[in-house]
N, C-alpha and C positions, 0 to 999 in steps of 0.2 A: 613537587613536580606536578603541577596542576594541568588539567585539560579543560576545554570549554564545557564538556559534559559534566565535569566534576564541580563546577563553580556553582555555589548557592549563596544567596544573600544571608548575612548574619542575622541571627534571631535574638542576640543579646544586646542590650544597650540601645541608645537612640541613634537613628540615622544621622550622619553629619549634616548640619544645616548649610544652605547655600551661601549664607553670609559670613561663615567662618573665614578668618584670614588665612592666607596662604601659609604664613609662618606658623600658625597654630595647627593647620592640617599636617604640615611636615613634622612639627614637634610631636603631635599625637602619634603619627606613624612610627617615628623614631622611638618614642617611649614604648610602644607596643613591641617593637623589635627588641629593645633592651630587656624587656620582661621575658620575652621568649628566649633570649640568650641566657638569662639567669635560670630559667626553667631547665635548659639543656645542661647547664653546669650542675644543677641538682641531680638531674638524671644520671649524668656520668659518674658523679660521686656516690650516689646512693642506690641506684637501680641497675645500672649496667653490669651484667654478669653472664656467665655461661650457665647452661643447665636449665634455663627457663625457656618458655616458648615465646615466639614473636607476639602472639595475642596477649600473653601475660604481661609482657613489657608495655604493650599498647594500653592495656587496662590500667597498669600502674602509673603510666604517664598521665592518663586522663585524671586519675585520682589526685596525683601530685598537683596538677594544674588547678584542679577545683579547690583543693584544700589550702594551698599556699598562695596561689595567684588569682583566685576568684575567677577562673576561666569557666564559663558555663556552656560555651559552644565553640566549635571549630568550623571554619568555613569550607574546609575540605577534610576528607577522612584522614585520620591519623595513620601514618605508615611507619612500621618497623620492619625492615627487610634485611635478611642476613644471607651470607653465603651465595648460592646460586640464585636465590630470590632477588638479589640486588640487580640482576639483569632484566627483571620484569618491568614492564611499563606501568605507569600510574594506574590505568584502568584495568590492568590484568588482575585476576583473582588467583592468588597463590594459596596453597594449603598451609595450615599452621606448621611451624618448623621449630625444633629445639635448637637453641643457639649453642654452638660448639666452642670449646676452649680456644681454638685458633681462628675464629671467624672474623670476617669483616662484615660490618653492618652499617646501615644508615637509618636515620630518623628524619622524617619529613612531617612537620606540623604546621597547621594553620590556625593557631589560637586567636580568638577575638577578645580583646581587652577593651571594655566599655563598648564603643561603637567602631573601634578601629582594628583592622586585621594585621596580623603578622604572618609572614610565610618564611619559615626558617628550616634549613636542613643542614645536617652535619653527618660526617662519616666517622666511625670508630673502629678500632682494631683491637681484638683480644689476642693475646699471644705475641710472638716476636717474628712473624714472617716478614722478611725484609721487603719483598715486593708489595705486599699489602700495605705496609707502613709507608713505602715510597708513594703509592697511589694516594693514600690519605693525605700525605704531606705535600702533594702536588696541587691539590684542589684549591687551597686558599691562594697561593701565588698565582695560579692560573686565573682565578676570579679577578684578582687585582690587576693582572696584565690586560685582561679584557676591559676592565673599568678604565684603565689608563687610556686605552684607545677611545673609549666613549668620551672621556673628559676632554680629549684633544680635538674632537671633531663635533662642533656644535650642531651641525645639520645631519648627523649620521642617522640612517634609516634602520628600521627593524631588520630588514634583510641584510644590510651591511654589517650590523653588529653580529648577527648570526654567523655570517661567513667568517668574521674575525674569530669568533669562538671556535668554530670548526678548525680553522687553520692554526690557531695558537695551540689548541689541544693536540693536533698532529705533531706540531713542533716540540712541545714540551713532553709529549708522551712517546716520542719516537724510539727511545731506548728500549721500552717494553712493548711497543706496538699498541699503545692505548689510542682509542678513538673517541670522538664526541658521540654520545649515544642517544640523541633525541632529535626531533625535527624542529625544535625551537630551543632558544637559550634563555627565555624569560617571558614574563607576562605582567599585566597590570596588577596593581594591588591598591587597597584603600577603599575608595567608594565604588570600585569598578563593577561589582556584582549588580549594582543598581543601574548601571548604564550599559550593561553588556548586550551584545547582539547574540541571541542564541546560536550556538554552534559556529560562531565566528572564530575560525582557527587561524585567521590572518591578522586583522588589524588590532586585535587584543594581545598579540604575541610578537615576539622578536623572532621572525622566521622568514623563509623564502616567500616572496610575494608581497611582503609588507614594505611598501615604498614610502610610507609616511615617516617623517622625522620622529625619532623617539621622544624628542622634547616638544612635540605638538600638544596643544591644549585639548581638554575634553569639551563636551557639548556645552558645559556651563562656563567655558572660558578659564577653567582652572588648570593648573599644572597637573600632568599625569605623573604618577609614581610607578616605577617598574621594579620588579624582582629580576635579578640576574641569577641564573642557576647554571651550575656546572654538573654534567652527568658524564663521567669518565668511565668508559667500558674497557675491560680486559677480557676479550672474547676467548683468547687462548686458555687462560687460567680459570675462566668461568665465574667472574664476579665484576662488580662495578662500585664506584664511589659517587657521592652526591654532596653538593654544597650549594646553598642559596641564601640570599639576603637582599635587602633593598639596594638598588643600584644608584639612584640619583637623589639621595639626601646626604 
């Protein structure tokens, strides 16, 4: 769940060169995402548990990434947020919290593999609360419903995709009163810290006011790659869920 203020250029690996083929750029980004997905599987299997703090899990994730996946840097800070902390926005600073046996929590990571970034987020539920489980299980179908709209409209703009995300969230979450919980539904990934406009909260994001086609090229004439993220808020019950991955590969 990145913001413009949070974006920093990677410090590990070499910056992608201008003459790399489009197919190779896409393959490298997909490989980075696949490694991030594998890291999350390891996290859920070996680290996810109640009785530890969010900071402890964050530190353990860092060590796991370093030891098993050779991750030396993350392009945005690692986030583990649980319970009511899931309602906080990315730049909010929340106190450390012990994860409880019936918690919902999400993990948002931006690991850099070689010179390519991943941005990956998933939600987990401890315990058997049916509404928390329903929220978690709505995230992936909602993500793919939005992607289906993206795939069907070649000239869709950032603002139009954001509106679709808000409307589909309201439709799929109406049983529980869930709402889309952010002012954007995605952002650029890959080379984009090197081409970013500081504090540009419009053209680098899928949000209100971005009238550029999502499929427009960058300043080098290259395909831009986007992260689509879902932030589903349950204000009444006091928690949220999060899901993100690459949209257009």
